[in-house]
C-alpha positions in Angstrom: -57.0 232.4 346.5 -60.7 233.3 346.5 -63.0 234.8 343.8 -65.2 237.4 344.8 -68.3 238.5 342.6 -68.7 242.3 342.1 -71.1 243.9 344.0 -73.1 244.9 341.2 -73.9 241.2 340.7 -77.4 240.3 340.6 -76.8 237.2 342.8 -78.6 237.0 346.2 -76.3 237.7 349.2 -76.8 233.9 350.5 -75.2 232.6 347.2 -72.4 234.8 347.8 -71.7 233.4 351.1 -72.0 229.8 350.0 -69.4 230.6 347.1 -67.0 232.1 349.5 -67.4 229.3 352.1 -66.7 226.6 349.5 -63.5 228.1 348.2 -61.0 226.3 350.8 -62.3 223.0 349.8 -62.2 223.8 346.0 -58.5 224.7 346.5 -57.7 221.5 348.3 -59.3 219.5 345.5 -57.4 221.4 342.7 -54.1 221.1 344.8 -54.7 217.1 345.3 -55.4 216.9 341.5 -52.4 218.6 340.1 -50.1 216.5 342.6 -51.1 213.3 340.8 -50.1 212.3 337.1 -52.9 211.6 334.7 -53.7 207.8 334.4 -52.3 206.2 331.4 -54.8 204.7 328.8 -55.2 201.0 328.9 -54.5 199.6 325.4 -57.5 197.8 323.9 -57.5 193.9 323.8 -58.2 194.0 320.1 -55.2 196.1 319.3 -52.9 193.6 321.1 -54.4 190.7 319.4 -53.9 192.5 315.9 -50.5 193.2 316.7 -49.7 189.6 317.1 -51.4 188.8 313.7 -49.4 191.5 312.1 -46.2 190.1 313.4 -47.0 186.5 312.1 -48.1 187.9 308.6 -44.7 190.0 308.3 -42.8 186.9 309.0 -44.7 185.1 306.4 -44.3 187.9 303.8 -40.3 188.1 304.5 -39.9 184.2 304.4 -41.9 183.5 301.3 -39.9 185.1 298.8 -36.7 183.8 300.3 -37.8 180.3 300.3 -39.0 180.7 296.6 -35.5 181.9 295.9 -33.8 179.0 297.9 -36.1 176.4 296.1 -35.1 177.7 292.5 -31.5 177.3 293.6 -31.9 173.8 295.3 -35.3 172.1 295.9 -33.7 169.9 298.4 -32.1 172.6 300.6 -35.4 174.6 300.7 -37.2 171.5 302.3 -34.2 170.9 304.5 -33.6 174.3 305.9 -36.9 175.9 305.9 -37.2 176.1 309.7 -33.7 177.4 310.0 -34.6 180.3 307.3 -37.6 181.0 309.5 -35.7 181.3 312.5 -33.0 183.5 310.9 -36.0 185.8 309.9 -37.6 185.9 313.3 -34.1 186.6 315.1 -33.4 189.4 312.7 -36.8 191.0 313.3 -36.7 190.5 316.9 -33.3 192.4 317.2 -34.4 195.4 315.1 -37.9 195.7 316.8 -38.1 194.4 320.4 -34.3 194.8 321.1 -33.8 198.2 319.8 -37.3 199.8 320.0 -39.2 197.8 322.9 -42.0 196.7 320.7 -42.6 194.6 317.7 -43.3 196.2 314.2 -47.0 194.9 314.7 -47.2 196.5 318.1 -45.6 199.9 316.6 -48.3 199.8 313.9 -50.9 199.6 316.8 -49.2 202.3 318.9 -48.2 199.8 321.8 -44.8 199.0 323.4 -43.8 196.7 326.0 -43.3 198.0 329.7 -41.9 196.4 333.0 -42.0 197.3 336.4 -39.8 200.3 337.5 -37.9 198.6 340.2 -36.3 196.0 338.0 -32.4 196.5 337.9 -29.8 195.3 335.6 -28.1 196.1 332.4 -30.5 197.6 329.7 -31.0 197.1 326.2 -31.1 199.9 323.6 -35.0 199.9 323.9 -34.5 200.5 327.6 -35.8 197.1 328.9 -33.8 194.5 330.9 -31.3 192.8 328.7 -32.0 189.5 330.6 -35.7 189.7 330.2 -35.4 190.3 326.6 -33.1 187.3 326.2 -35.3 185.1 327.9 -38.5 186.6 326.2 -36.8 185.9 322.8 -35.8 182.3 323.8 -39.3 181.4 324.9 -40.9 183.0 321.7 -38.6 182.2 319.1 -36.0 179.4 320.1 -38.3 177.2 322.2 -40.9 176.8 319.3 -38.2 176.0 316.7 -36.6 173.3 318.9 -40.1 171.7 319.6 -40.8 171.7 315.9 -37.4 170.4 315.1 -37.9 167.6 317.6 -41.4 166.6 316.6 -40.2 166.4 312.9 -37.4 164.2 313.8 -39.4 161.8 316.1 -42.1 161.5 313.3 -39.7 160.8 310.5 -37.8 158.1 313.0 -41.5 156.7 314.0 -41.2 157.1 317.4 -45.1 156.7 317.8 -44.9 153.4 316.2 -42.1 152.1 318.7 -43.1 149.3 321.3 -44.6 150.6 324.4 -41.6 149.9 326.6 -39.1 151.6 324.2 -37.5 154.8 325.2 -38.6 156.4 321.9 -42.4 155.6 322.7 -42.0 156.9 326.3 -40.3 160.3 324.9 -43.1 160.8 322.4 -45.6 160.4 325.1 -43.7 162.8 327.5 -43.6 165.1 324.4 -47.4 164.9 323.7 -48.1 165.3 327.5 -46.2 168.6 327.4 -48.0 169.8 324.4 -51.3 169.1 326.0 -50.3 171.0 329.1 -49.0 174.0 327.0 -52.1 174.2 325.3 -54.3 174.2 328.3 -52.0 176.8 329.8 -52.2 179.0 326.9 -56.1 178.6 326.9 -56.3 179.6 330.4 -54.1 182.6 329.6 -56.2 183.7 326.9 -59.2 183.8 329.1 -57.7 185.7 331.7 -56.4 188.2 329.2 -60.0 188.7 327.7 -61.0 189.3 331.3 -58.6 191.9 332.4 -56.6 193.0 329.1 -53.0 192.4 330.5 -50.3 189.8 329.4 -51.4 188.6 325.9 -49.2 185.6 325.9 -47.8 183.1 328.5 -44.1 184.3 328.1 -45.4 188.0 328.7 -47.1 186.7 331.8 -43.9 184.9 333.0 -41.6 187.7 332.5 -44.1 190.3 333.8 -44.0 192.2 330.1 -47.2 194.1 329.5 -48.0 196.0 326.4 -49.0 199.8 327.1 -50.1 202.6 324.8 -47.6 205.0 323.5 -50.4 207.6 322.6 -52.4 209.6 325.1 -55.6 209.2 322.9 -56.5 205.3 321.9 -57.8 205.0 318.3 -58.0 202.1 316.1 -56.3 203.7 313.4 -53.6 201.6 311.7 -50.4 203.3 310.7 -49.0 203.0 307.1 -45.4 204.0 308.3 -44.0 200.8 307.0 -45.7 200.6 303.6 -42.6 201.8 301.9 -40.2 199.3 303.4 -42.6 196.7 302.4 -42.6 197.8 298.8 -38.9 198.0 298.8 -38.8 194.6 300.2 -41.0 193.2 297.6 -39.1 194.8 294.8 -35.6 193.6 296.2 -37.1 190.1 296.3 -38.4 190.1 292.8 -35.0 191.1 291.8 -33.6 188.2 293.7 -36.1 185.7 291.9 -34.8 187.2 288.5 -31.3 187.1 289.4 -30.6 183.6 291.2 -31.6 181.4 288.0 -28.7 183.4 286.0 -26.1 182.5 288.7 -24.4 178.9 288.5 -23.6 177.8 291.9 -21.3 175.2 290.6 -19.2 177.9 288.8 -18.8 180.1 291.6 -18.0 176.9 293.7 -15.3 175.9 291.2 -13.7 179.3 291.1 -13.8 179.8 294.8 -12.0 176.4 295.2 -9.4 177.4 292.4 -8.8 180.7 294.2 -8.4 178.9 297.6 -6.0 176.4 296.4 -3.9 179.2 294.8 -3.9 181.1 297.9 -2.9 177.8 299.9 -0.3 176.9 297.3 1.3 180.3 298.1 1.4 180.4 301.6 2.0 176.7 302.1 4.4 175.6 299.1 5.5 172.5 300.8 2.0 171.0 300.8 2.0 170.6 297.1 4.8 167.9 297.3 2.8 166.1 299.9 -0.3 166.2 297.6 1.7 164.8 294.6 2.8 161.9 296.7 -0.5 161.3 298.2 -3.1 159.4 295.9 -6.2 161.3 295.3 -9.5 160.0 296.7 -12.8 160.8 295.1 -16.0 161.2 296.8 -17.5 157.8 295.8 -14.2 155.7 295.8 -15.9 152.9 297.8 -18.9 152.7 295.5 -19.1 149.2 294.0 -17.6 149.6 290.5 -20.9 148.1 288.8 -22.8 151.2 289.9 -22.8 154.7 288.6 -21.3 157.1 290.9 -23.0 160.1 289.2 -26.4 158.4 289.7 -25.6 158.0 293.2 -24.8 161.6 293.8 -27.9 162.7 291.8 -30.1 160.5 294.3 -28.4 162.0 297.2 -29.1 165.7 296.2 -32.7 164.8 294.8 -33.8 162.4 297.6 -31.6 163.0 300.3 -30.1 159.5 300.4 -26.7 160.5 300.8 -23.5 158.2 300.6 -20.9 158.0 303.4 -17.6 159.6 302.6 -16.1 158.1 305.7 -15.9 154.6 304.1 -13.1 156.0 301.7 -10.7 155.6 304.7 -11.9 152.1 305.6 -12.6 150.2 302.4 -9.9 148.9 300.1 -9.6 150.7 296.8 -10.4 148.6 293.9 -10.3 149.4 290.2 -13.2 149.5 288.0 -12.4 146.3 285.9 -11.4 144.3 289.0 -14.7 145.0 290.7 -16.5 143.9 287.6 -14.7 140.8 286.8 -14.9 139.7 290.5 -18.4 140.8 291.8 -19.2 140.5 295.4 -22.6 138.8 294.8 -24.2 137.6 291.6 -27.6 137.7 292.8 -27.5 141.1 294.4 -29.3 143.9 292.4 -27.2 147.1 292.1 -28.6 150.2 293.6 -27.5 152.5 290.7 -26.7 150.2 287.7 -24.8 151.4 284.8 -26.6 151.7 281.6 -24.8 151.7 278.2 -21.5 152.1 280.0 -18.8 154.3 279.2 -15.2 154.5 280.5 -13.4 157.5 281.0 -9.8 158.8 280.7 -9.2 157.7 284.2 -10.4 154.1 283.8 -13.8 154.4 285.5 -17.4 153.4 284.3 -20.4 155.7 284.3 -23.7 155.7 282.4 -23.6 157.3 279.1 -26.4 159.8 279.8 -24.6 160.6 283.1 -21.2 161.2 282.0 -22.0 163.1 278.7 -24.2 165.1 280.7 -21.5 166.2 283.2 -18.9 166.6 280.6 -21.1 168.7 278.4 -22.0 170.9 281.0 -18.4 171.1 282.2 -17.5 172.3 278.6 -20.2 174.7 278.5 -19.3 176.4 281.8 -15.8 177.0 280.2 -13.7 174.8 282.3 -10.1 174.5 281.2 -9.2 171.2 283.1 -12.3 169.0 282.6 -14.8 167.3 284.8 -13.5 165.8 288.1 -14.1 162.0 288.4 -16.1 161.1 291.4 -14.1 158.0 292.0 -10.4 159.1 291.7 -10.7 162.9 291.6 -8.8 163.1 288.4 -9.8 165.2 285.6 -11.7 163.6 282.9 -10.5 164.5 279.3 -12.6 162.1 277.5 -14.9 159.0 277.6 -15.4 156.2 275.1 -17.8 153.1 274.9 -16.7 150.3 277.1 -16.0 147.1 275.4 -15.8 143.6 276.9 -15.3 140.2 275.4 -17.3 137.2 276.8 -16.0 133.7 276.4 -18.0 130.5 277.5 -15.5 127.5 278.0 -16.5 124.0 277.0 -19.1 122.1 279.1 -17.6 118.9 280.0 -20.5 117.2 281.2 -22.4 117.9 278.1 -19.6 117.0 275.8 -20.3 120.2 273.8 -17.3 121.7 272.5 -18.9 125.1 271.3 -17.2 128.3 272.2 -19.2 131.6 272.3 -17.4 134.9 272.1 -19.3 138.1 272.0 -17.8 141.7 271.5 -20.2 144.7 271.9 -19.9 148.2 271.9 -18.2 148.8 268.6 -20.7 151.3 267.7 -19.0 154.4 266.2 -21.1 157.3 267.6 -20.5 160.6 265.7 -20.5 163.7 268.0 -19.5 161.5 270.9 -18.5 163.0 274.2 -14.7 162.8 273.4 -15.2 164.6 270.3 -17.4 167.2 271.8 -14.7 167.9 274.5 -11.8 168.0 272.1 -11.0 171.3 273.2 -10.3 170.1 276.5 -7.6 167.5 275.5 -3.9 168.7 275.9 
């Protein structure tokens, strides 16, 4: 439709003619512009890099209080399972962010989301992206780094770099080092290309053709505080955990769970009780030499991660405490866990005075009705007394001496002993 200027217009006549002649060209331009969609804004490179940093900080904020709480409960478990805890947090975040929403929480704060070509086919995730693509992306960004870190840590602990050059371990270590160098060079090259064109922030995104696009028509560098309340709630929850965990006794919970499980088992399988009575009980440290303290061995396994093989209980013959002490395997061999101030329990096994007193007093404080369970025979210990022994030296025929020495020790009567402290446990 052409627009005409009223006749009263002061424009010259030739201007009016030029305006009328240009109307068909202007109408065609308007029609071509209306048929095309508006170009989507390109996300800023800084926003994409900031989203990655925000994701890393979020994982750190969530893992730190959980690791502190686990360290309070058991320091050895914290050191051993710290990578698994980080893996669990990353998987949970990936499920509730990329899988459900199509973007990480850091990308959501920057107004970004993942996009794939529209011609891809296959089952879709709740975010609208292909499930296969998201599974591969999660494996490349979460599972593969975890496996690499575990493999590298295990190789260093087993001294793979110090093995001979012809050894398979040394060859595997060199291969791992070459792969690490290749990945670092590829990541550097990808970063340079990303800074050039602003697409595919990481190698995983480039391999799977996942690009970050803006979810807003107008790009600004404003950081949203949408998740601030969630972060405050999480901090309050973790502080509550740090207050609650020291008040919970894991041993008490474990003992109650085992007791409840044994009751349920006895109710379901009544015939198993007869078999248990006929079968001799075996303790966790049954095969430990009798001149060593089983409690010291257990403490060392918890603290230093040394451990003691329980499978030996089915291979080594059983020997009582007094028989093993009277016939030691080697005189010159130094025990790994020697017994200091030996005390003998009601089941006939020797422990250090400090170890047995600490275990039995703790059992009494926890309100156990059956008493502490022996680590060698799995019997319930009711009392413990000072171990007494007599040493006699026969006459030396070579020297002609007919002196005889006898020594009796351990007759000290200790007031407030373990047995008197646990008198309430005796039947």
